[in-house]
N, CA, C and O of each residue as an XYZ file, in Angstrom:
768
protein
N      -3.114    -35.250     14.105
C      -2.521    -36.089     15.166
C      -3.252    -37.163     15.396
O      -2.878    -38.060     16.150
N      -4.585    -37.170     14.640
C      -5.137    -38.522     14.755
C      -4.791    -39.422     14.070
O      -4.953    -40.576     14.466
N      -4.177    -39.132     12.764
C      -3.187    -39.992     11.639
C      -2.082    -40.982     12.479
O      -1.850    -42.179     12.308
N      -1.416    -39.904     13.575
C      -0.479    -40.341     14.203
C      -0.687    -41.224     15.585
O       0.116    -41.960     16.157
N      -1.698    -40.975     15.830
C      -2.427    -41.882     16.988
C      -3.160    -43.154     16.344
O      -3.581    -44.025     17.106
N      -3.287    -43.252     15.269
C      -3.780    -44.207     14.626
C      -2.617    -45.243     14.067
O      -2.835    -46.439     13.874
N      -1.429    -44.634     13.851
C      -0.180    -45.000     13.402
C       0.466    -45.892     14.705
O       0.968    -47.016     14.724
N       0.281    -45.112     15.549
C       0.892    -45.522     17.009
C       0.275    -46.914     17.238
O       1.022    -47.892     17.239
N      -1.057    -47.057     17.432
C      -2.095    -48.015     17.837
C      -1.960    -49.234     16.779
O      -2.133    -50.383     17.184
N      -1.634    -48.964     15.348
C      -1.491    -49.708     14.257
C      -0.422    -50.456     14.611
O      -0.544    -51.681     14.637
N       0.692    -49.895     14.913
C       2.269    -50.141     14.946
C       2.353    -51.233     16.274
O       3.023    -52.263     16.345
N       1.487    -50.671     17.237
C       1.436    -51.522     18.569
C       0.495    -52.958     18.541
O       0.632    -53.989     19.200
N      -0.323    -52.658     17.701
C      -1.295    -53.893     17.325
C      -0.728    -54.754     16.748
O      -0.770    -55.889     17.223
N       0.013    -54.494     15.495
C       0.778    -55.378     14.594
C       1.941    -56.045     15.595
O       1.949    -57.247     15.858
N       2.727    -55.280     16.011
C       3.625    -55.994     16.907
C       3.282    -56.836     17.845
O       3.687    -57.996     17.915
N       2.497    -56.280     18.635
C       1.880    -57.212     19.568
C       1.388    -58.694     18.985
O       1.859    -59.778     19.328
N       0.372    -58.481     18.063
C       0.200    -59.597     17.350
C       1.265    -60.505     16.463
O       1.003    -61.692     16.269
N       2.235    -60.029     16.037
C       3.556    -60.634     15.453
C       4.165    -61.350     16.739
O       4.317    -62.572     16.724
N       4.441    -60.748     17.621
C       5.333    -60.998     18.730
C       4.414    -62.298     19.502
O       5.072    -63.268     19.877
N       3.123    -62.303     19.698
C       2.394    -63.646     20.256
C       2.411    -64.719     19.154
O       2.536    -65.922     19.379
N       2.291    -64.232     18.100
C       2.430    -65.264     17.065
C       3.726    -65.853     16.831
O       3.858    -66.992     16.384
N       4.817    -64.983     17.169
C       6.106    -65.613     17.183
C       6.219    -66.448     18.181
O       6.580    -67.586     17.880
N       5.989    -66.185     19.433
C       6.029    -67.128     20.783
C       5.267    -68.340     20.359
O       5.780    -69.432     20.600
N       4.012    -68.287     19.710
C       3.805    -69.827     19.729
C       4.282    -70.596     18.508
O       4.282    -71.827     18.513
N       4.629    -69.985     17.611
C       5.011    -70.452     16.240
C       6.697    -70.985     16.452
O       7.098    -72.149     16.466
N       7.499    -69.723     16.605
C       8.925    -70.165     16.886
C       9.492    -69.235     17.949
O      10.045    -68.183     17.627
N       9.375    -69.568     19.049
C      10.151    -68.886     20.269
C      11.344    -68.222     20.195
O      11.519    -67.240     20.917
N      12.330    -68.655     19.320
C      13.556    -68.330     19.057
C      13.174    -67.039     18.395
O      13.997    -66.174     18.694
N      12.444    -66.693     17.786
C      12.591    -65.557     16.746
C      11.695    -64.103     17.501
O      11.554    -63.035     16.907
N      11.217    -64.362     18.780
C      10.314    -63.126     19.469
C      11.151    -62.249     19.300
O      10.535    -61.249     18.932
N      12.318    -62.022     19.362
C      13.072    -60.648     19.577
C      12.853    -59.965     18.283
O      12.462    -58.798     18.263
N      13.122    -60.737     17.033
C      12.610    -59.693     15.954
C      11.539    -58.919     15.688
O      11.753    -57.733     15.436
N      10.083    -59.455     15.688
C       9.012    -58.643     15.825
C       9.067    -57.558     16.746
O       8.739    -56.424     16.398
N       9.591    -57.914     18.284
C       9.686    -56.980     19.226
C      10.356    -55.862     18.820
O       9.863    -54.736     18.762
N      11.913    -56.282     18.431
C      12.620    -55.068     17.626
C      11.778    -54.274     16.374
O      11.848    -53.050     16.263
N      11.224    -54.854     15.735
C      10.546    -54.110     14.259
C       9.544    -53.280     15.113
O       9.427    -52.136     14.675
N       8.806    -53.541     16.188
C       7.655    -53.077     16.849
C       8.459    -51.818     17.352
O       8.049    -50.721     16.973
N       9.709    -51.880     18.276
C      10.253    -50.950     18.884
C      10.812    -49.922     17.904
O      10.706    -48.736     18.216
N      11.329    -50.216     16.883
C      11.816    -49.256     15.849
C      10.769    -48.939     14.739
O      11.185    -48.344     13.745
N       9.495    -49.265     14.808
C       8.549    -48.610     14.284
C       7.860    -47.593     15.339
O       7.282    -46.579     14.949
N       7.963    -47.936     16.675
C       7.382    -46.801     17.496
C       8.487    -45.664     17.591
O       8.127    -44.514     17.841
N       9.748    -45.951     17.406
C      10.593    -44.933     17.552
C      10.573    -43.941     16.474
O      10.666    -42.723     16.620
N      10.428    -44.667     15.242
C      10.401    -43.928     13.717
C       9.064    -42.819     14.031
O       9.139    -41.591     13.991
N       8.047    -43.509     14.297
C       6.899    -42.723     14.460
C       6.922    -41.592     15.842
O       6.015    -40.764     15.923
N       7.672    -41.624     16.561
C       8.017    -40.757     17.803
C       8.953    -39.492     17.160
O       8.755    -38.309     17.435
N       9.886    -39.929     16.358
C      10.683    -38.936     15.348
C       9.836    -38.258     14.395
O       9.924    -37.040     14.236
N       9.017    -38.979     13.749
C       8.038    -38.216     12.828
C       7.150    -37.167     13.688
O       7.034    -36.013     13.276
N       6.633    -37.512     14.683
C       5.723    -36.657     15.406
C       6.517    -35.518     16.108
O       6.016    -34.399     16.223
N       7.876    -35.838     16.618
C       8.524    -34.755     17.043
C       8.836    -33.605     16.121
O       8.744    -32.412     16.412
N       9.298    -34.231     14.722
C       9.710    -33.128     13.786
C       8.589    -32.320     13.199
O       8.783    -31.145     12.889
N       7.254    -32.984     13.010
C       5.995    -32.516     13.104
C       5.622    -31.352     14.154
O       5.250    -30.252     13.744
N       5.723    -31.604     15.346
C       5.739    -30.868     16.336
C       6.549    -29.538     16.413
O       6.165    -28.384     16.597
N       7.687    -30.017     16.231
C       8.786    -28.930     15.899
C       8.565    -27.705     14.871
O       8.772    -26.501     15.023
N       8.033    -28.494     13.687
C       7.595    -27.420     12.589
C       6.212    -26.725     12.851
O       5.877    -25.672     12.308
N       5.481    -27.399     13.706
C       4.109    -26.512     13.815
C       4.496    -25.613     15.084
O       4.083    -24.453     15.064
N       5.168    -25.992     16.066
C       5.838    -24.974     17.049
C       6.436    -23.725     16.314
O       6.164    -22.562     16.611
N       7.270    -24.111     15.336
C       7.823    -22.978     14.562
C       7.154    -21.923     13.916
O       7.449    -20.733     13.806
N       6.094    -22.649     13.465
C       4.975    -22.111     12.624
C       4.231    -21.042     13.870
O       4.250    -19.812     13.922
N       3.827    -21.672     14.465
C       2.994    -21.013     15.737
C       4.025    -19.967     16.027
O       3.657    -18.832     15.725
N       5.313    -20.075     16.576
C       6.203    -18.845     17.078
C       6.261    -17.836     16.177
O       6.022    -16.682     16.532
N       6.676    -18.235     14.545
C       6.705    -17.094     13.894
C       5.148    -16.609     13.478
O       5.094    -15.659     12.696
N       4.321    -16.985     13.780
C       3.037    -16.409     13.766
C       2.566    -15.483     14.786
O       1.760    -14.577     14.571
N       3.242    -15.817     16.187
C       3.193    -15.209     17.397
C       3.875    -13.683     17.131
O       3.360    -12.595     17.390
N       5.312    -13.976     16.478
C       6.068    -13.002     16.444
C       5.682    -11.996     15.352
O       5.944    -10.811     15.560
N       5.045    -12.382     14.130
C       4.617    -11.379     13.389
C       3.187    -10.613     13.673
O       2.826     -9.514     13.253
N       2.572    -11.433     14.419
C       1.214    -10.943     15.188
C       1.902     -9.775     16.205
O       1.678     -8.604     15.900
N       2.528     -9.981     17.107
C       3.032     -9.296     18.125
C       3.742     -7.886     17.448
O       3.526     -6.713     17.751
N       4.530     -8.366     16.571
C       5.060     -7.229     15.674
C       4.210     -6.181     14.986
O       4.499     -4.985     14.945
N       3.056     -6.780     14.409
C       1.917     -5.837     13.736
C       1.292     -5.445     15.024
O       0.566     -4.497     14.727
N       1.200     -5.648     16.160
C       0.502     -5.035     16.875
C       1.233     -3.634     17.550
O       0.810     -2.482     17.648
N       2.468     -4.241     17.951
C       3.508     -3.157     18.425
C       3.860     -1.994     17.475
O       4.070     -0.835     17.831
N       3.895     -2.482     16.188
C       4.029     -1.511     15.061
C       2.769     -0.321     14.712
O       3.018      0.841     14.389
N       1.565     -0.826     14.841
C       0.496      0.041     14.835
C       0.532      0.656     16.222
O       0.396      1.871     16.088
N       0.635      0.384     17.255
C       0.674      1.006     18.591
C       1.448      2.063     18.709
O       1.126      3.222     18.969
N       2.922      1.416     18.423
C       4.131      2.515     18.746
C       4.324      3.258     17.565
O       5.209      4.113     17.606
N       3.631      3.103     16.429
C       3.616      3.844     15.229
C       4.920      3.983     14.595
O       5.434      4.994     14.115
N       5.499      2.436     14.701
C       6.894      1.935     13.728
C       8.064      1.959     14.845
O       9.226      1.669     14.561
N       7.642      2.338     16.158
C       9.041      2.148     16.833
C       8.827      1.031     17.754
O       7.872      0.987     18.530
N       9.992     -0.136     17.630
C       9.407     -1.093     18.277
C      11.088     -1.538     19.295
O      12.195     -1.326     18.800
N      10.939     -2.019     20.406
C      11.985     -2.419     21.026
C      12.150     -4.022     21.162
O      11.215     -4.749     21.497
N      13.407     -4.471     20.872
C      13.386     -6.100     20.993
C      12.881     -6.486     22.245
O      12.101     -7.426     22.091
N      13.005     -6.138     23.471
C      12.626     -6.617     24.654
C      11.008     -6.541     24.503
O      10.404     -7.586     24.743
N      10.304     -5.474     24.152
C       9.024     -5.373     24.062
C       8.374     -6.513     23.185
O       7.369     -7.112     23.569
N       9.008     -6.784     21.972
C       8.725     -7.996     21.105
C       8.666     -9.211     21.687
O       7.710     -9.986     21.658
N      10.094     -9.414     22.413
C      10.392    -10.540     22.908
C       9.189    -10.706     23.948
O       8.572    -11.770     23.906
N       8.839     -9.811     24.805
C       7.662    -10.126     25.905
C       6.362    -10.380     25.092
O       5.569    -11.171     25.602
N       6.035     -9.822     23.902
C       4.766     -9.785     23.527
C       4.687    -11.153     22.839
O       3.576    -11.682     22.870
N       5.527    -11.716     22.315
C       5.708    -12.729     21.483
C       6.194    -14.272     22.228
O       6.114    -15.401     21.744
N       6.684    -13.865     23.489
C       7.297    -15.264     24.172
C       8.404    -15.997     23.588
O       8.469    -17.227     23.567
N       9.456    -15.037     23.014
C      10.629    -15.594     22.354
C      11.758    -14.769     23.401
O      11.481    -13.969     24.294
N      13.015    -15.218     22.998
C      14.361    -15.050     23.596
C      14.416    -13.465     22.984
O      13.963    -13.208     21.869
N      15.056    -12.395     23.898
C      15.562    -11.001     23.361
C      16.357    -11.041     22.360
O      16.481    -10.124     21.548
N      17.029    -12.230     22.335
C      18.329    -12.008     21.332
C      17.742    -12.391     19.760
O      18.168    -11.906     18.712
N      16.550    -13.484     19.918
C      15.910    -13.891     18.602
C      15.223    -12.637     18.141
O      15.293    -12.240     16.978
N      14.427    -11.906     19.281
C      13.911    -10.646     18.798
C      14.436     -9.874     18.124
O      13.894     -9.359     17.146
N      15.831     -9.588     18.587
C      16.839     -8.563     18.144
C      17.242     -8.730     16.874
O      17.396     -7.836     16.041
N      17.463    -10.235     16.692
C      17.947    -10.653     15.314
C      16.865    -10.485     14.096
O      17.219    -10.191     12.954
N      15.487    -10.709     14.481
C      14.435    -10.570     14.031
C      14.382     -9.252     13.218
O      14.325     -9.101     11.998
N      14.422     -8.198     14.371
C      14.198     -6.838     14.222
C      15.449     -6.260     13.300
O      15.153     -5.500     12.377
N      16.700     -6.566     13.503
C      17.732     -6.259     12.619
C      17.303     -6.861     11.231
O      17.062     -6.092     10.301
N      17.217     -8.033     11.097
C      16.989     -8.282      9.684
C      15.788     -7.710      9.209
O      16.004     -7.089      8.169
N      14.699     -7.679      9.537
C      13.518     -6.673      9.244
C      13.976     -5.351      8.946
O      13.730     -4.841      7.853
N      14.549     -4.824      9.733
C      15.023     -3.181      9.526
C      16.038     -3.365      8.251
O      16.094     -2.350      7.557
N      16.655     -4.192      7.914
C      17.764     -4.038      6.731
C      16.852     -4.168      5.563
O      17.079     -3.572      4.511
N      15.723     -5.014      5.755
C      14.956     -5.471      4.217
C      14.078     -4.180      4.082
O      13.861     -3.868      2.911
N      13.522     -3.358      5.043
C      12.612     -2.447      4.993
C      13.005     -0.974      5.112
O      12.080     -0.161      5.108
N      14.185     -0.555      5.210
C      14.724      0.521      5.678
C      14.295      1.140      6.862
O      14.087      2.336      7.066
N      14.184      0.137      7.651
C      14.100      0.476      9.272
C      15.633      1.279      9.678
O      16.637      1.379      8.973
N      15.416      1.739     10.931
C      16.811      2.240     11.415
C      16.903      1.914     12.830
O      16.047      2.240     13.652
N      18.107      1.175     13.128
C      18.407      0.747     14.603
C      19.279      1.831     15.258
O      20.427      2.108     14.910
N      18.557      2.428     16.289
C      18.734      3.257     16.906
C      19.529      3.130     18.384
O      19.102      2.259     19.142
N      20.448      3.795     18.748
C      21.083      3.314     20.256
C      20.246      3.693     21.246
O      19.492      4.648     21.065
N      20.259      3.072     22.305
C      19.403      3.414     23.314
C      20.235      4.033     24.409
O      21.285      4.586     24.082
N      19.886      3.998     25.632
C      20.589      4.685     26.768
C      21.771      3.864     26.982
O      22.880      4.395     26.940
N      21.646      2.677     27.196
C      22.965      1.752     27.384
C      23.520      1.232     26.022
O      22.793      1.284     25.030
N      24.677      0.777     25.951
C      25.482      0.081     24.865
C      24.655     -1.128     24.376
O      24.492     -1.267     23.164
N      24.166     -1.938     25.178
C      23.413     -2.896     24.586
C      21.670     -2.656     24.315
O      20.855     -3.520     23.992
N      21.477     -1.494     24.513
C      19.839     -1.144     24.394
C      19.697     -0.561     22.913
O      20.285      0.497     22.686
N      19.031     -1.109     21.977
C      18.583     -0.586     20.673
C      17.120     -0.374     20.819
O      16.456     -1.004     21.642
N      16.599      0.551     19.984
C      15.413      0.367     19.404
C      15.423      0.534     17.958
O      16.291      1.036     17.244
N      14.153     -0.047     17.619
C      14.222     -0.017     15.654
C      12.984      0.730     15.329
O      11.859      0.481     15.764
N      13.342      1.721     14.473
C      12.250      2.724     13.935
C      11.982      2.151     12.454
O      12.864      2.149     11.595
N      10.848      1.727     12.268
C      10.654      1.435     10.858
C       9.207      2.419     10.518
O       8.319      2.808     11.277
N       9.465      2.664      8.690
C       8.668      3.395      8.323
C       7.190      3.097      8.685
O       6.729      1.958      8.767
N       6.413      4.384      8.919
C       4.934      4.122      9.368
C       4.176      5.312      8.848
O       4.662      6.441      8.908
N       2.792      5.031      8.253
C       2.113      6.163      7.501
C       1.880      7.067      8.312
O       1.998      8.181      7.802
N       1.521      7.066      9.648
C       1.245      8.053     10.539
C       2.467      9.099     10.660
O       2.383     10.320     10.793
N       3.323      8.507     10.601
C       4.874      9.421     10.659
C       5.047     10.309      9.654
O       5.455     11.461      9.798
N       4.625      9.589      8.248
C       4.636     10.252      7.001
C       3.505     11.354      7.020
O       3.809     12.524      6.787
N       2.421     11.051      7.249
C       1.545     12.108      7.359
C       1.818     13.342      8.178
O       1.685     14.512      7.818
N       2.275     12.820      9.497
C       2.292     13.997     10.498
C       3.750     14.763      9.792
O       3.841     15.986      9.900
N       4.612     14.158      9.237
C       5.594     15.135      8.612
C       5.108     15.822      7.494
O       5.667     16.882      7.212
N       4.030     15.367      6.689
C       3.945     16.173      5.414
C       2.860     17.262      6.090
O       2.625     18.348      5.562
N       2.220     16.796      7.371
C       1.289     18.103      7.834
C       2.288     18.987      8.368
O       2.167     20.166      8.033
N       3.233     18.695      9.111
C       4.321     19.636      9.409
C       5.017     20.678      8.603
O       5.237     21.852      8.902
N       5.350     19.956      7.423
C       5.939     20.528      6.400
C       5.130     21.566      5.557
O       5.678     22.501      4.974
N       3.651     21.308      5.534
C       2.586     22.008      5.084
C       2.552     23.112      5.711
O       2.695     24.223      5.202
N       2.308     22.800      7.164
C       2.193     24.115      8.007
C       3.230     25.220      8.057
O       2.994     26.423      8.165
N       4.650     24.515      7.943
C       5.535     25.539      7.952
C       5.824     26.371      6.618
O       6.364     27.476      6.587
N       5.323     25.571      5.423
C       5.372     26.374      4.220
C       4.340     27.275      4.212
O       4.462     28.273      3.502
N       3.156     27.087      4.988
C       1.810     28.064      4.886
C       2.508     29.199      6.037
O       2.544     30.412      5.833
N       2.871     28.738      6.874
C       3.517     30.099      7.806
C       4.656     30.891      7.080
O       4.702     32.113      7.222
N       5.413     30.353      6.442
C       6.439     31.340      5.670
C       5.726     32.188      4.631
O       5.895     33.390      4.431
N       4.664     31.123      3.822
C       3.991     32.200      3.093
C       3.215     33.158      3.571
O       3.070     34.171      2.887
N       2.671     33.061      4.621
C       2.025     34.315      5.533
C       2.825     35.204      5.953
O       2.514     36.388      5.822
N       4.110     34.811      6.588
C       5.024     35.994      7.005
C       5.514     36.526      5.816
O       5.613     37.742      5.977
N       5.910     36.160      4.567
C       6.240     36.832      3.227
C       4.913     37.842      2.888
O       5.038     39.035      2.610
N       3.668     37.147      2.966
C       2.637     38.253      2.364
C       2.431     39.125      3.334
O       2.000     40.206      2.932
N       2.644     38.998      4.850
C       2.489     40.066      5.794
C       3.536     41.058      5.484
O       3.137     42.220      5.557
N       4.556     40.926      5.213
C       5.803     41.644      5.270
C       5.563     42.643      4.054
O       5.783     43.852      4.116
N       5.106     42.004      3.001
C       4.761     42.536      1.761
C       3.609     43.582      1.835
O       3.607     44.615      1.165
N       2.539     43.188      2.791
C       1.401     44.022      3.067
C       2.011     45.287      3.902
O       1.850     46.472      3.611
N       2.471     44.959      4.592
C       3.362     46.096      5.532
C       4.057     47.085      4.540
O       3.877     48.298      4.649
N       4.617     46.706      3.861
C       5.700     47.551      2.756
C       4.651     48.174      1.856
O       4.768     49.372      1.597
N       3.592     47.453      1.330
C       2.817     48.224      0.570
C       1.963     49.288      1.386
O       1.920     50.446      0.970
N       1.270     48.911      2.563
C       0.699     49.966      3.581
C       1.551     51.142      3.633
O       1.094     52.266      3.427
N       2.837     50.911      3.914
C       3.664     52.242      4.323
C       3.865     52.829      2.903
O       3.908     54.059      2.933
N       3.991     52.327      1.752
C       4.097     53.029      0.313
C       2.868     53.835      0.235
O       2.934     54.983     -0.204
N       1.605     53.262      0.676
C       0.392     53.975      0.239
C       0.179     55.231      1.017
O      -0.279     56.314      0.652
N       0.666     54.787      2.296
C       0.661     56.011      3.413
C       1.401     57.252      2.776
O       1.058     58.424      2.622
N       2.489     56.582      2.482
C       3.417     57.933      2.052
C       2.928     58.667      0.691
O       3.084     59.879      0.541
N       2.324     57.839     -0.288
C       1.397     58.339     -1.518
C       0.373     59.262     -1.096
O       0.142     60.299     -1.717
N      -0.234     58.918     -0.077
C      -1.335     59.618      0.614
C      -1.058     61.048      1.141
O      -1.807     62.024      1.128
N       0.177     60.928      1.595
C       0.548     62.277      2.457
C       1.320     63.057      1.300
O       1.478     64.269      1.444
N       1.744     62.505      0.311
C       2.225     63.283     -0.578
C       1.298     64.029     -1.507
O       1.540     65.076     -2.108
N      -0.009     63.173     -1.519
C      -1.147     63.905     -2.185
C      -1.851     64.941     -1.358
O      -2.515     65.856     -1.846
N      -1.645     64.719      0.056
C      -2.243     65.838      0.840
C      -1.604     66.890      0.837
O      -2.094     68.011      0.975
N      -0.069     66.539      0.626
C       0.792     68.027      0.655
C       0.377     68.732     -0.470
O       0.027     69.911     -0.513
N       0.454     67.757     -1.563
C      -0.044     68.796     -2.782
C      -1.285     69.270     -2.948
O      -1.531     70.059     -3.859
N      -2.171     68.869     -2.132
C      -3.600     69.408     -2.136
C      -3.460     70.807     -1.378
O      -4.011     71.836     -1.768
N      -2.690     70.717     -0.298
C      -2.495     71.773      0.794
C      -1.833     72.741      0.035
O      -2.136     73.912      0.268
N      -0.755     72.443     -1.069
C      -0.097     73.464     -1.580
C      -0.929     74.161     -2.681
O      -0.725     75.349     -2.930
N      -1.861     73.447     -3.343
C      -2.924     73.986     -4.145
C      -3.770     75.009     -3.349
O      -4.041     76.130     -3.781
N      -4.134     74.563     -2.240
C      -5.029     75.571     -1.730
C      -4.490     76.969     -1.320
O      -5.054     78.046     -1.516
N      -3.399     76.771     -0.769
C      -2.648     78.052     -0.465
C      -1.898     78.677     -1.467
O      -1.531     79.833     -1.255
N      -1.684     78.280     -2.228
C      -1.210     79.225     -3.386
C      -2.146     80.030     -4.444
O      -3.081     79.513     -5.056
N      -1.799     81.170     -4.536
C      -3.022     82.098     -5.339
C      -2.928     81.772     -6.807
O      -1.985     81.571     -7.571
N      -4.294     81.793     -6.936
C      -4.470     81.280     -8.713
C      -4.218     82.511     -9.300
O      -4.501     83.607     -8.814
N      -3.642     82.278    -10.430
C      -3.465     83.175    -11.345
C      -4.543     83.737    -12.559
O      -5.196     82.756    -12.915
N      -4.791     84.447    -13.005
C      -5.850     84.991    -13.699
C      -5.053     85.130    -14.884
O      -4.059     85.857    -14.858
N      -5.408     84.467    -15.988
C      -4.687     85.086    -16.978
C      -5.716     85.625    -17.917
O      -6.780     85.072    -18.194
N      -5.198     86.979    -18.460
C      -6.413     87.403    -19.060
C      -6.203     87.383    -20.573
O      -5.065     87.641    -20.967
N      -7.181     87.101    -21.498
C      -7.036     87.281    -23.031
C      -8.023     87.900    -23.575
O      -9.168     88.182    -23.223
N      -7.295     88.091    -24.630
C      -7.776     88.956    -25.296
C      -9.051     88.398    -26.459
O     -10.090     88.961    -26.804
N      -8.527     87.209    -26.821
C      -9.375     86.942    -27.925
C      -9.832     85.244    -27.190
O      -9.631     84.904    -26.023
N     -10.357     84.562    -28.087
C     -10.771     83.472    -27.653
C      -9.812     82.410    -28.018
O     -10.239     81.274    -27.814
N      -8.604     82.499    -28.516
C      -7.766     81.491    -28.915
C      -7.586     80.816    -27.634
O      -7.340     81.527    -26.660
N      -7.662     79.685    -27.503
C      -7.581     78.611    -26.219
C      -6.089     78.365    -26.248
O      -5.492     78.300    -25.173
N      -5.475     78.232    -27.324
C      -4.121     77.643    -27.288
C      -3.050     78.584    -27.426
O      -1.968     78.260    -27.916
N      -3.326     79.812    -26.985
C      -2.568     80.988    -26.647
C      -1.982     81.363    -27.875
O      -1.105     82.216    -27.740
N      -2.234     80.921    -29.247
C      -1.676     81.587    -30.011
C      -2.762     82.784    -30.803
O      -3.981     82.755    -30.970
N      -1.771     83.758    -31.166
C      -2.651     84.687    -31.813
C      -2.015     85.044    -33.274
O      -2.595     85.829    -34.024
């Protein structure tokens, strides 16, 4: 900005000095230095306008990027064009175009809202992935617990049945009379 002010000051100074000299030296040619000064000032104004627009464009893109980052973190990847437009001080259509382009580049999803012209965008977010993984792990653990519980119940039933059969066999042994075998010799194998 200082260089541009110096450029304006220098142009006006040179143009003024040239015009004053032209008045004294050759009054017929006063228009030429004044035209030169006017052209130089117009050129400097165009350069300043272009620089300002570029700077403003960079500022706007920085505002949009900063607003997007803040909304992305706060809303865990879900962003509305209206919310982005308000946060970054841009038009809603520009915010919608920005989000549409970004969604196509980053595997984001454009989700239809309540009205036909209402859209929200969902972008991949690390917290959503972690929540999904946690939910999947909990579901898997619950399924394993249910399977293990069912197996435990079946094994408990089989053990109860086996214990019942053992008790019945023990009761049958107690109630049956014992047979006394008389042996004449000490042949244990029953061979004589």
